MOPAC internal coordinates of N, CA, C and O (Angstrom, degrees):
PM7 1SCF
backbone

  N    0.0000 0     0.00 0     0.00 0    0    0    0
  C    1.4546 1     0.00 0     0.00 0    1    0    0
  C    1.5249 1   108.49 1     0.00 0    2    1    0
  O    1.2310 1   120.58 1   -57.87 1    3    2    1
  N    1.3219 1   116.50 1   122.13 1    3    2    1
  C    1.4533 1   120.38 1  -178.29 1    5    3    2
  C    1.5295 1   109.75 1   -74.94 1    6    5    3
  O    1.2310 1   120.81 1   -37.31 1    7    6    5
  N    1.3032 1   116.06 1   142.69 1    7    6    5
  C    1.4594 1   122.36 1   176.86 1    9    7    6
  C    1.5201 1   109.68 1  -133.97 1   10    9    7
  O    1.2310 1   121.08 1   -41.84 1   11   10    9
  N    1.3286 1   115.54 1   138.16 1   11   10    9
  C    1.4553 1   122.26 1   174.38 1   13   11   10
  C    1.5136 1   107.41 1  -117.53 1   14   13   11
  O    1.2310 1   120.78 1   -51.56 1   15   14   13
  N    1.3120 1   116.11 1   128.44 1   15   14   13
  C    1.4504 1   120.71 1   179.36 1   17   15   14
  C    1.5173 1   108.06 1  -124.67 1   18   17   15
  O    1.2310 1   121.17 1   -64.57 1   19   18   17
  N    1.3421 1   115.36 1   115.43 1   19   18   17
  C    1.4580 1   120.41 1   176.21 1   21   19   18
  C    1.5200 1   109.44 1   -92.68 1   22   21   19
  O    1.2310 1   121.22 1   -30.38 1   23   22   21
  N    1.3041 1   115.28 1   149.62 1   23   22   21
  C    1.4630 1   120.81 1   176.45 1   25   23   22
  C    1.5209 1   108.83 1  -152.66 1   26   25   23
  O    1.2310 1   121.43 1   -13.39 1   27   26   25
  N    1.3250 1   114.88 1   166.61 1   27   26   25
  C    1.4604 1   119.74 1   175.18 1   29   27   26
  C    1.5108 1   115.08 1   105.94 1   30   29   27
  O    1.2310 1   120.19 1   173.77 1   31   30   29
  N    1.3375 1   117.24 1    -6.23 1   31   30   29
  C    1.4483 1   118.65 1   178.40 1   33   31   30
  C    1.5166 1   111.50 1   -71.27 1   34   33   31
  O    1.2310 1   120.97 1    -8.18 1   35   34   33
  N    1.3237 1   115.75 1   171.82 1   35   34   33
  C    1.4562 1   119.53 1   179.32 1   37   35   34
  C    1.4994 1   111.72 1   167.05 1   38   37   35
  O    1.2310 1   121.62 1    10.95 1   39   38   37
  N    1.3187 1   114.50 1  -169.05 1   39   38   37
  C    1.4671 1   122.76 1  -179.59 1   41   39   38
  C    1.5200 1   108.24 1  -107.32 1   42   41   39
  O    1.2310 1   120.61 1   -57.47 1   43   42   41
  N    1.3256 1   116.44 1   122.53 1   43   42   41
  C    1.4558 1   121.31 1   178.63 1   45   43   42
  C    1.5213 1   109.15 1  -134.12 1   46   45   43
  O    1.2310 1   121.08 1    -9.25 1   47   46   45
  N    1.3109 1   115.54 1   170.75 1   47   46   45
  C    1.4552 1   120.78 1   176.47 1   49   47   46
  C    1.5263 1   110.19 1   -98.16 1   50   49   47
  O    1.2310 1   121.44 1   -18.04 1   51   50   49
  N    1.2982 1   114.84 1   161.96 1   51   50   49
  C    1.4621 1   120.73 1   178.52 1   53   51   50
  C    1.5258 1   110.30 1   -53.31 1   54   53   51
  O    1.2310 1   121.49 1   -46.64 1   55   54   53
  N    1.3207 1   114.75 1   133.36 1   55   54   53
  C    1.4538 1   121.03 1   178.88 1   57   55   54
  C    1.5094 1   114.65 1    93.17 1   58   57   55
  O    1.2310 1   120.08 1   167.33 1   59   58   57
  N    1.3060 1   117.46 1   -12.67 1   59   58   57
  C    1.4640 1   120.47 1  -179.05 1   61   59   58
  C    1.5297 1   110.90 1   -84.21 1   62   61   59
  O    1.2310 1   121.49 1     0.19 1   63   62   61
  N    1.3255 1   114.76 1  -179.81 1   63   62   61
  C    1.4679 1   120.70 1  -174.15 1   65   63   62
  C    1.5241 1   111.21 1  -125.92 1   66   65   63
  O    1.2310 1   121.80 1   -23.86 1   67   66   65
  N    1.3181 1   114.17 1   156.14 1   67   66   65
  C    1.4550 1   122.66 1   171.17 1   69   67   66
  C    1.5136 1   108.49 1  -143.28 1   70   69   67
  O    1.2310 1   120.98 1   -25.25 1   71   70   69
  N    1.3218 1   115.73 1   154.75 1   71   70   69
  C    1.4546 1   121.22 1   175.53 1   73   71   70
  C    1.5151 1   108.33 1  -126.23 1   74   73   71
  O    1.2310 1   121.08 1   -64.18 1   75   74   73
  N    1.3106 1   115.54 1   115.82 1   75   74   73
  C    1.4567 1   121.08 1   178.53 1   77   75   74
  C    1.5282 1   109.56 1   -92.01 1   78   77   75
  O    1.2310 1   121.42 1   -33.62 1   79   78   77
  N    1.3210 1   114.88 1   146.38 1   79   78   77
  C    1.4534 1   121.06 1   177.47 1   81   79   78
  C    1.5218 1   109.56 1  -125.90 1   82   81   79
  O    1.2310 1   120.88 1   -33.83 1   83   82   81
  N    1.3144 1   115.92 1   146.17 1   83   82   81
  C    1.4618 1   122.40 1   176.10 1   85   83   82
  C    1.5151 1   106.92 1  -130.09 1   86   85   83
  O    1.2310 1   120.99 1   -66.63 1   87   86   85
  N    1.3057 1   115.71 1   113.37 1   87   86   85
  C    1.4667 1   120.96 1   179.62 1   89   87   86
  C    1.5178 1   109.03 1  -104.95 1   90   89   87
  O    1.2310 1   121.11 1   -52.37 1   91   90   89
  N    1.3219 1   115.49 1   127.63 1   91   90   89
  C    1.4621 1   121.65 1  -178.65 1   93   91   90
  C    1.5210 1   108.80 1  -109.73 1   94   93   91
  O    1.2310 1   121.33 1   -48.06 1   95   94   93
  N    1.3141 1   115.07 1   131.94 1   95   94   93
  C    1.4584 1   118.87 1   178.59 1   97   95   94
  C    1.5232 1   110.30 1  -137.78 1   98   97   95
  O    1.2310 1   121.21 1   -30.16 1   99   98   97
  N    1.3328 1   115.28 1   149.84 1   99   98   97
  C    1.4514 1   120.85 1   175.04 1  101   99   98
  C    1.5130 1   113.92 1    71.15 1  102  101   99
  O    1.2310 1   120.24 1   -43.25 1  103  102  101
  N    1.3214 1   117.15 1   136.75 1  103  102  101
  C    1.4548 1   121.40 1   169.73 1  105  103  102
  C    1.5029 1   116.12 1    64.62 1  106  105  103
  O    1.2310 1   120.42 1  -148.65 1  107  106  105
  N    1.3281 1   116.81 1    31.35 1  107  106  105
  C    1.4614 1   119.28 1   177.67 1  109  107  106
  C    1.5153 1   108.78 1  -118.59 1  110  109  107
  O    1.2310 1   121.05 1   -70.33 1  111  110  109
  N    1.3170 1   115.60 1   109.67 1  111  110  109
  C    1.4620 1   120.98 1   176.69 1  113  111  110
  C    1.5173 1   110.67 1  -106.99 1  114  113  111
  O    1.2310 1   121.34 1   148.62 1  115  114  113
  N    1.3172 1   115.04 1   -31.38 1  115  114  113
  C    1.4573 1   120.72 1   179.06 1  117  115  114
  C    1.5196 1   108.06 1  -146.10 1  118  117  115
  O    1.2310 1   120.88 1   -63.95 1  119  118  117
  N    1.3208 1   115.92 1   116.05 1  119  118  117
  C    1.4551 1   121.39 1  -178.38 1  121  119  118
  C    1.5239 1   108.02 1  -109.65 1  122  121  119
  O    1.2310 1   120.86 1   -70.92 1  123  122  121
  N    1.3152 1   115.96 1   109.08 1  123  122  121
  C    1.4531 1   119.87 1  -174.36 1  125  123  122
  C    1.5224 1   111.37 1   -81.07 1  126  125  123
  O    1.2310 1   120.70 1   127.49 1  127  126  125
  N    1.2989 1   116.26 1   -52.51 1  127  126  125
  C    1.4597 1   119.18 1  -178.54 1  129  127  126
  C    1.5131 1   109.85 1  -144.99 1  130  129  127
  O    1.2310 1   121.81 1   -20.19 1  131  130  129
  N    1.3192 1   114.14 1   159.81 1  131  130  129
  C    1.4575 1   121.87 1   175.15 1  133  131  130
  C    1.5115 1   107.27 1  -132.49 1  134  133  131
  O    1.2310 1   120.67 1   -36.64 1  135  134  133
  N    1.3003 1   116.32 1   143.36 1  135  134  133
  C    1.4527 1   118.18 1  -177.26 1  137  135  134
  C    1.5047 1   112.61 1  -148.13 1  138  137  135
  O    1.2310 1   121.64 1   -18.04 1  139  138  137
  N    1.3205 1   114.46 1   161.96 1  139  138  137
  C    1.4588 1   122.43 1   175.18 1  141  139  138
  C    1.5190 1   108.82 1  -117.92 1  142  141  139
  O    1.2310 1   121.35 1   -46.24 1  143  142  141
  N    1.3094 1   115.02 1   133.76 1  143  142  141
  C    1.4510 1   123.10 1   177.25 1  145  143  142
  C    1.5174 1   107.51 1  -126.86 1  146  145  143
  O    1.2310 1   120.86 1   -16.87 1  147  146  145
  N    1.3093 1   115.96 1   163.13 1  147  146  145
  C    1.4596 1   118.23 1   176.58 1  149  147  146
  C    1.5188 1   109.85 1  -141.82 1  150  149  147
  O    1.2310 1   121.92 1   -24.49 1  151  150  149
  N    1.3104 1   113.94 1   155.51 1  151  150  149
  C    1.4619 1   120.56 1   178.17 1  153  151  150
  C    1.5147 1   108.85 1  -141.99 1  154  153  151
  O    1.2310 1   121.54 1   -59.86 1  155  154  153
  N    1.3100 1   114.66 1   120.14 1  155  154  153
  C    1.4578 1   121.12 1   175.62 1  157  155  154
  C    1.5258 1   108.74 1   -95.56 1  158  157  155
  O    1.2310 1   119.69 1   -22.69 1  159  158  157
  N    1.3130 1   118.19 1   157.31 1  159  158  157
  C    1.4724 1   120.99 1  -179.87 1  161  159  158
  C    1.5213 1   111.15 1   -55.13 1  162  161  159
  O    1.2310 1   120.95 1   -49.74 1  163  162  161
  N    1.3337 1   115.78 1   130.26 1  163  162  161
  C    1.4478 1   120.65 1   177.61 1  165  163  162
  C    1.5136 1   114.88 1    78.97 1  166  165  163
  O    1.2310 1   120.61 1  -175.81 1  167  166  165
  N    1.3198 1   116.45 1     4.19 1  167  166  165
  C    1.4631 1   119.83 1  -178.11 1  169  167  166
  C    1.5219 1   110.05 1  -123.73 1  170  169  167
  O    1.2310 1   120.98 1   -19.57 1  171  170  169
  N    1.3169 1   115.73 1   160.43 1  171  170  169
  C    1.4493 1   120.48 1   178.17 1  173  171  170
  C    1.5264 1   110.57 1   -77.90 1  174  173  171
  O    1.2310 1   121.92 1   -23.87 1  175  174  173
  N    1.3058 1   113.93 1   156.13 1  175  174  173
  C    1.4595 1   119.08 1   176.21 1  177  175  174
  C    1.5324 1   108.41 1   -68.69 1  178  177  175
  O    1.2310 1   121.15 1   -42.23 1  179  178  177
  N    1.3340 1   115.40 1   137.77 1  179  178  177
  C    1.4547 1   119.61 1  -176.92 1  181  179  178
  C    1.5179 1   111.04 1  -133.60 1  182  181  179
  O    1.2310 1   121.70 1   -27.36 1  183  182  181
  N    1.3131 1   114.36 1   152.64 1  183  182  181
  C    1.4556 1   120.52 1   177.97 1  185  183  182
  C    1.5203 1   110.24 1   -70.93 1  186  185  183
  O    1.2310 1   120.87 1   -44.95 1  187  186  185
  N    1.3157 1   115.95 1   135.05 1  187  186  185
  C    1.4609 1   121.90 1   173.47 1  189  187  186
  C    1.5233 1   109.63 1  -103.20 1  190  189  187
  O    1.2310 1   121.01 1   126.49 1  191  190  189
  N    1.3214 1   115.67 1   -53.51 1  191  190  189
  C    1.4610 1   120.75 1  -179.51 1  193  191  190
  C    1.5120 1   108.50 1  -160.51 1  194  193  191
  O    1.2310 1   121.36 1   -29.05 1  195  194  193
  N    1.3089 1   115.00 1   150.95 1  195  194  193
  C    1.4572 1   120.63 1  -179.60 1  197  195  194
  C    1.5105 1   107.47 1  -143.28 1  198  197  195
  O    1.2310 1   121.06 1   -32.45 1  199  198  197
  N    1.3276 1   115.58 1   147.55 1  199  198  197
  C    1.4598 1   118.81 1   178.49 1  201  199  198
  C    1.5134 1   110.16 1  -136.87 1  202  201  199
  O    1.2310 1   121.93 1   -51.39 1  203  202  201
  N    1.3136 1   113.92 1   128.61 1  203  202  201
  C    1.4530 1   121.01 1   171.80 1  205  203  202
  C    1.5216 1   105.84 1  -119.31 1  206  205  203
  O    1.2310 1   120.02 1    84.05 1  207  206  205
  N    1.3038 1   117.58 1   -95.95 1  207  206  205
  C    1.4537 1   119.41 1   169.58 1  209  207  206
  C    1.5273 1   109.97 1   -84.78 1  210  209  207
  O    1.2310 1   121.48 1   144.41 1  211  210  209
  N    1.3254 1   114.78 1   -35.59 1  211  210  209
  C    1.4571 1   121.25 1   179.39 1  213  211  210
  C    1.5234 1   109.00 1  -132.88 1  214  213  211
  O    1.2310 1   120.12 1   -24.81 1  215  214  213
  N    1.3057 1   117.37 1   155.19 1  215  214  213
  C    1.4625 1   119.28 1  -178.81 1  217  215  214
  C    1.5210 1   112.60 1   -82.21 1  218  217  215
  O    1.2310 1   120.89 1   -29.23 1  219  218  217
  N    1.2896 1   115.90 1   150.77 1  219  218  217
  C    1.4553 1   122.74 1   169.85 1  221  219  218
  C    1.5211 1   108.16 1  -129.92 1  222  221  219
  O    1.2310 1   120.74 1   -31.83 1  223  222  221
  N    1.3194 1   116.18 1   148.17 1  223  222  221
  C    1.4569 1   121.79 1  -174.20 1  225  223  222
  C    1.5118 1   111.52 1  -132.12 1  226  225  223
  O    1.2310 1   121.65 1   -31.08 1  227  226  225
  N    1.3157 1   114.44 1   148.92 1  227  226  225
  C    1.4567 1   119.15 1   168.28 1  229  227  226
  C    1.5250 1   108.00 1   -69.61 1  230  229  227
  O    1.2310 1   120.88 1   -30.82 1  231  230  229
  N    1.3178 1   115.92 1   149.18 1  231  230  229
  C    1.4664 1   119.79 1  -177.12 1  233  231  230
  C    1.5195 1   111.91 1   -57.87 1  234  233  231
  O    1.2310 1   120.36 1   146.32 1  235  234  233
  N    1.3244 1   116.92 1   -33.68 1  235  234  233
  C    1.4645 1   119.24 1  -172.92 1  237  235  234
  C    1.5298 1   113.03 1   -75.08 1  238  237  235
  O    1.2310 1   119.58 1   174.50 1  239  238  237
  N    1.3373 1   118.40 1    -5.50 1  239  238  237
  C    1.4609 1   119.64 1   177.50 1  241  239  238
  C    1.5217 1   113.35 1  -119.66 1  242  241  239
  O    1.2310 1   120.25 1   177.19 1  243  242  241
  N    1.3143 1   117.12 1    -2.81 1  243  242  241
  C    1.4651 1   119.59 1  -178.61 1  245  243  242
  C    1.5239 1   110.37 1   -59.45 1  246  245  243
  O    1.2310 1   121.72 1   -48.27 1  247  246  245
  N    1.3189 1   114.31 1   131.73 1  247  246  245
  C    1.4545 1   120.36 1  -179.29 1  249  247  246
  C    1.5145 1   113.97 1    87.26 1  250  249  247
  O    1.2310 1   120.08 1   169.58 1  251  250  249
  N    1.3242 1   117.45 1   -10.42 1  251  250  249
  C    1.4729 1   120.35 1  -179.96 1  253  251  250
  C    1.5224 1   111.92 1  -116.04 1  254  253  251
  O    1.2310 1   120.11 1   142.43 1  255  254  253
  N    1.3201 1   117.40 1   -37.57 1  255  254  253
  C    1.4643 1   121.79 1  -176.66 1  257  255  254
  C    1.5266 1   109.80 1  -109.22 1  258  257  255
  O    1.2310 1   121.52 1   -30.96 1  259  258  257
  N    1.3193 1   114.70 1   149.04 1  259  258  257
  C    1.4608 1   121.13 1   176.40 1  261  259  258
  C    1.5175 1   109.40 1  -134.99 1  262  261  259
  O    1.2310 1   120.75 1   -54.07 1  263  262  261
  N    1.3225 1   116.17 1   125.93 1  263  262  261
  C    1.4591 1   121.14 1   177.08 1  265  263  262
  C    1.5268 1   108.78 1  -100.24 1  266  265  263
  O    1.2310 1   121.13 1   -36.35 1  267  266  265
  N    1.3088 1   115.44 1   143.65 1  267  266  265
  C    1.4599 1   120.44 1   176.25 1  269  267  266
  C    1.5247 1   108.15 1  -146.84 1  270  269  267
  O    1.2310 1   121.34 1   -16.18 1  271  270  269
  N    1.3119 1   115.05 1   163.82 1  271  270  269
  C    1.4575 1   119.53 1   178.33 1  273  271  270
  C    1.5258 1   109.84 1  -142.07 1  274  273  271
  O    1.2310 1   121.85 1   -30.32 1  275  274  273
  N    1.3114 1   114.07 1   149.68 1  275  274  273
  C    1.4585 1   122.06 1   176.68 1  277  275  274
  C    1.5166 1   106.23 1  -117.38 1  278  277  275
  O    1.2310 1   120.63 1   -78.32 1  279  278  277
  N    1.3194 1   116.41 1   101.68 1  279  278  277
  C    1.4592 1   120.15 1  -175.20 1  281  279  278
  C    1.5261 1   111.95 1   -65.40 1  282  281  279
  O    1.2310 1   120.36 1   147.74 1  283  282  281
  N    1.3025 1   116.92 1   -32.26 1  283  282  281
  C    1.4620 1   119.94 1  -179.81 1  285  283  282
  C    1.5256 1   111.13 1   -66.06 1  286  285  283
  O    1.2310 1   120.66 1   149.41 1  287  286  285
  N    1.3043 1   116.34 1   -30.59 1  287  286  285
  C    1.4680 1   120.92 1  -178.23 1  289  287  286
  C    1.5229 1   112.67 1  -102.35 1  290  289  287
  O    1.2310 1   120.33 1   177.32 1  291  290  289
  N    1.3293 1   116.97 1    -2.68 1  291  290  289
  C    1.4732 1   119.84 1  -173.64 1  293  291  290
  C    1.5229 1   110.21 1    51.55 1  294  293  291
  O    1.2310 1   121.17 1  -127.53 1  295  294  293
  N    1.2996 1   115.37 1    52.47 1  295  294  293
  C    1.4591 1   120.75 1  -177.25 1  297  295  294
  C    1.5211 1   110.32 1  -132.21 1  298  297  295
  O    1.2310 1   121.45 1   -27.80 1  299  298  297
  N    1.3046 1   114.84 1   152.20 1  299  298  297
  C    1.4606 1   121.62 1   175.57 1  301  299  298
  C    1.5113 1   108.71 1  -130.61 1  302  301  299
  O    1.2310 1   121.30 1   -27.63 1  303  302  301
  N    1.3147 1   115.12 1   152.37 1  303  302  301
  C    1.4547 1   120.56 1  -177.61 1  305  303  302
  C    1.5278 1   108.94 1  -134.12 1  306  305  303
  O    1.2310 1   121.43 1   -27.05 1  307  306  305
  N    1.3115 1   114.87 1   152.95 1  307  306  305
  C    1.4558 1   120.66 1   174.65 1  309  307  306
  C    1.5235 1   107.54 1  -133.69 1  310  309  307
  O    1.2310 1   120.88 1   -72.89 1  311  310  309
  N    1.3006 1   115.92 1   107.11 1  311  310  309
  C    1.4570 1   121.37 1   175.52 1  313  311  310
  C    1.5200 1   107.97 1   -86.51 1  314  313  311
  O    1.2310 1   120.71 1   -59.97 1  315  314  313
  N    1.3103 1   116.25 1   120.03 1  315  314  313
  C    1.4600 1   121.50 1  -176.23 1  317  315  314
  C    1.5219 1   108.58 1  -116.08 1  318  317  315
  O    1.2310 1   121.11 1   -65.45 1  319  318  317
  N    1.3046 1   115.48 1   114.55 1  319  318  317
  C    1.4622 1   121.39 1   179.02 1  321  319  318
  C    1.5197 1   110.60 1  -112.48 1  322  321  319
  O    1.2310 1   121.36 1   -19.30 1  323  322  321
  N    1.3041 1   115.00 1   160.70 1  323  322  321
  C    1.4588 1   120.77 1   177.72 1  325  323  322
  C    1.5325 1   111.29 1    49.64 1  326  325  323
  O    1.2310 1   121.25 1  -127.74 1  327  326  325
  N    1.3019 1   115.21 1    52.26 1  327  326  325
  C    1.4630 1   120.03 1  -176.95 1  329  327  326
  C    1.5221 1   111.48 1   -66.87 1  330  329  327
  O    1.2310 1   121.70 1   -33.05 1  331  330  329
  N    1.3208 1   114.35 1   146.95 1  331  330  329
  C    1.4527 1   122.47 1  -178.56 1  333  331  330
  C    1.5270 1   109.24 1  -122.48 1  334  333  331
  O    1.2310 1   120.13 1   -22.78 1  335  334  333
  N    1.3219 1   117.36 1   157.22 1  335  334  333
  C    1.4732 1   119.16 1   178.53 1  337  335  334
  C    1.5340 1   112.64 1   -55.23 1  338  337  335
  O    1.2310 1   120.09 1   146.95 1  339  338  337
  N    1.3127 1   117.43 1   -33.05 1  339  338  337
  C    1.4701 1   119.60 1   179.95 1  341  339  338
  C    1.5240 1   113.13 1   -71.76 1  342  341  339
  O    1.2310 1   120.12 1   173.40 1  343  342  341
  N    1.3188 1   117.38 1    -6.60 1  343  342  341
  C    1.4611 1   120.70 1   173.61 1  345  343  342
  C    1.5271 1   112.04 1   -83.23 1  346  345  343
  O    1.2310 1   120.85 1   174.25 1  347  346  345
  N    1.3139 1   115.98 1    -5.75 1  347  346  345
  C    1.4600 1   120.10 1   179.04 1  349  347  346
  C    1.5206 1   110.34 1   -61.45 1  350  349  347
  O    1.2310 1   120.70 1   -55.89 1  351  350  349
  N    1.3272 1   116.27 1   124.11 1  351  350  349
  C    1.4619 1   121.65 1  -176.94 1  353  351  350
  C    1.5205 1   109.20 1  -178.96 1  354  353  351
  O    1.2310 1   121.49 1    -7.96 1  355  354  353
  N    1.3200 1   114.76 1   172.04 1  355  354  353
  C    1.4622 1   119.93 1   167.38 1  357  355  354
  C    1.5133 1   107.12 1   -90.84 1  358  357  355
  O    1.2310 1   120.79 1   -52.36 1  359  358  357
  N    1.3117 1   116.09 1   127.64 1  359  358  357
  C    1.4516 1   122.17 1  -177.72 1  361  359  358
  C    1.5273 1   109.43 1  -102.27 1  362  361  359
  O    1.2310 1   121.80 1   -50.02 1  363  362  361
  N    1.3205 1   114.17 1   129.98 1  363  362  361
  C    1.4578 1   120.91 1  -176.97 1  365  363  362
  C    1.5298 1   110.56 1  -117.88 1  366  365  363
  O    1.2310 1   121.70 1   -38.10 1  367  366  365
  N    1.2911 1   114.34 1   141.90 1  367  366  365
  C    1.4553 1   121.63 1   172.46 1  369  367  366
  C    1.5311 1   108.44 1   -96.22 1  370  369  367
  O    1.2310 1   120.87 1   -41.00 1  371  370  369
  N    1.3108 1   115.94 1   139.00 1  371  370  369
  C    1.4584 1   120.16 1   175.79 1  373  371  370
  C    1.5125 1   109.18 1  -134.44 1  374  373  371
  O    1.2310 1   120.72 1   -42.83 1  375  374  373
  N    1.3242 1   116.24 1   137.17 1  375  374  373
  C    1.4565 1   120.18 1   176.53 1  377  375  374
  C    1.5255 1   109.39 1  -117.56 1  378  377  375
  O    1.2310 1   121.65 1   -28.56 1  379  378  377
  N    1.3081 1   114.46 1   151.44 1  379  378  377
  C    1.4577 1   121.21 1   173.41 1  381  379  378
  C    1.5126 1   107.12 1  -113.23 1  382  381  379
  O    1.2310 1   120.77 1   -63.36 1  383  382  381
  N    1.3167 1   116.13 1   116.64 1  383  382  381
  C    1.4542 1   120.68 1  -178.55 1  385  383  382
  C    1.5209 1   110.37 1   -96.09 1  386  385  383
  O    1.2310 1   122.07 1   -37.53 1  387  386  385
  N    1.3178 1   113.65 1   142.47 1  387  386  385
  C    1.4534 1   118.82 1   175.07 1  389  387  386
  C    1.5159 1   111.45 1   -90.50 1  390  389  387
  O    1.2310 1   121.58 1    21.40 1  391  390  389
  N    1.3508 1   114.57 1  -158.60 1  391  390  389
  C    1.4548 1   119.45 1   179.83 1  393  391  390
  C    1.5147 1   111.68 1   -55.96 1  394  393  391
  O    1.2310 1   118.37 1   -40.13 1  395  394  393
  N    1.3417 1   120.72 1   139.87 1  395  394  393
  C    1.4739 1   126.90 1     6.79 1  397  395  394
  C    1.5238 1   114.08 1   -92.67 1  398  397  395
  O    1.2310 1   119.72 1  -179.66 1  399  398  397
  N    1.3401 1   118.14 1     0.34 1  399  398  397
  C    1.4670 1   119.86 1  -174.08 1  401  399  398
  C    1.5289 1   112.41 1   -83.70 1  402  401  399
  O    1.2310 1   121.13 1   131.29 1  403  402  401
  N    1.3484 1   115.45 1   -48.71 1  403  402  401
  C    1.4675 1   120.84 1  -179.08 1  405  403  402
  C    1.5270 1   111.79 1    51.06 1  406  405  403
  O    1.2310 1   121.07 1  -121.09 1  407  406  405
  N    1.3112 1   115.55 1    58.91 1  407  406  405
  C    1.4624 1   119.77 1  -179.21 1  409  407  406
  C    1.5163 1   110.23 1  -147.67 1  410  409  407
  O    1.2310 1   121.38 1     0.63 1  411  410  409
  N    1.3105 1   114.97 1  -179.37 1  411  410  409
  C    1.4557 1   122.37 1   175.83 1  413  411  410
  C    1.5219 1   108.28 1  -121.40 1  414  413  411
  O    1.2310 1   121.24 1   -39.06 1  415  414  413
  N    1.3054 1   115.23 1   140.94 1  415  414  413
  C    1.4652 1   120.94 1  -178.50 1  417  415  414
  C    1.5147 1   109.00 1  -129.64 1  418  417  415
  O    1.2310 1   121.15 1   -44.05 1  419  418  417
  N    1.3222 1   115.40 1   135.95 1  419  418  417
  C    1.4554 1   121.91 1  -179.63 1  421  419  418
  C    1.5284 1   110.69 1  -106.59 1  422  421  419
  O    1.2310 1   121.29 1   -30.48 1  423  422  421
  N    1.3142 1   115.14 1   149.52 1  423  422  421
  C    1.4449 1   120.84 1   169.65 1  425  423  422
  C    1.5139 1   110.67 1   -86.89 1  426  425  423
  O    1.2310 1   121.23 1     0.73 1  427  426  425
  N    1.3345 1   115.26 1  -179.27 1  427  426  425
  C    1.4676 1   120.92 1  -176.68 1  429  427  426
  C    1.5206 1   112.67 1   -84.56 1  430  429  427
  O    1.2310 1   120.07 1   162.55 1  431  430  429
  N    1.2994 1   117.48 1   -17.45 1  431  430  429
  C    1.4557 1   120.57 1   177.19 1  433  431  430
  C    1.5123 1   112.97 1    99.01 1  434  433  431
  O    1.2310 1   121.47 1   -25.29 1  435  434  433
  N    1.3182 1   114.79 1   154.71 1  435  434  433
  C    1.4506 1   121.98 1   174.56 1  437  435  434
  C    1.5249 1   108.35 1  -136.46 1  438  437  435
  O    1.2310 1   120.71 1   -42.49 1  439  438  437
  N    1.3080 1   116.24 1   137.51 1  439  438  437
  C    1.4590 1   121.15 1  -173.64 1  441  439  438
  C    1.5204 1   111.15 1   -84.22 1  442  441  439
  O    1.2310 1   121.15 1   -47.30 1  443  442  441
  N    1.3128 1   115.41 1   132.70 1  443  442  441
  C    1.4627 1   122.80 1   173.14 1  445  443  442
  C    1.5269 1   107.77 1  -120.62 1  446  445  443
  O    1.2310 1   120.87 1   -56.29 1  447  446  445
  N    1.3011 1   115.94 1   123.71 1  447  446  445
  C    1.4563 1   121.34 1   179.18 1  449  447  446
  C    1.5165 1   109.06 1  -126.07 1  450  449  447
  O    1.2310 1   121.05 1   -53.89 1  451  450  449
  N    1.3228 1   115.60 1   126.11 1  451  450  449
  C    1.4537 1   121.32 1  -178.98 1  453  451  450
  C    1.5197 1   108.30 1  -116.79 1  454  453  451
  O    1.2310 1   121.01 1   -61.83 1  455  454  453
  N    1.3057 1   115.67 1   118.17 1  455  454  453
  C    1.4626 1   120.14 1  -179.25 1  457  455  454
  C    1.5217 1   110.27 1   -92.46 1  458  457  455
  O    1.2310 1   121.52 1   -30.35 1  459  458  457
  N    1.3148 1   114.70 1   149.65 1  459  458  457
  C    1.4798 1   119.65 1  -178.80 1  461  459  458
  C    1.5156 1   111.50 1   -91.67 1  462  461  459
  O    1.2310 1   120.10 1   180.00 1  463  462  461

């Protein structure tokens, strides 16, 4: 049974940094991509960054956030710098598995709160 565990969220002030981690365990034979999404209260979940061979970013985080992955550890990271109050949300890790699963799996999320 595959499990995703996010960590690293917390309460910070505007301009500070956080590093989120997503650890994947169990049931991973082929990991195609890993991504970070976020959802603020009353808003839809949105893509923040995703990495397959190369990273892609939402416009609102370009230049501030960096996604990386460690294939040996089946882990993904999101370095978030210069955080803003509008970055406040629950951040979710999502993986795309290849054969034999061919599915997407979400983590439980980690809360990021940025105070002004």
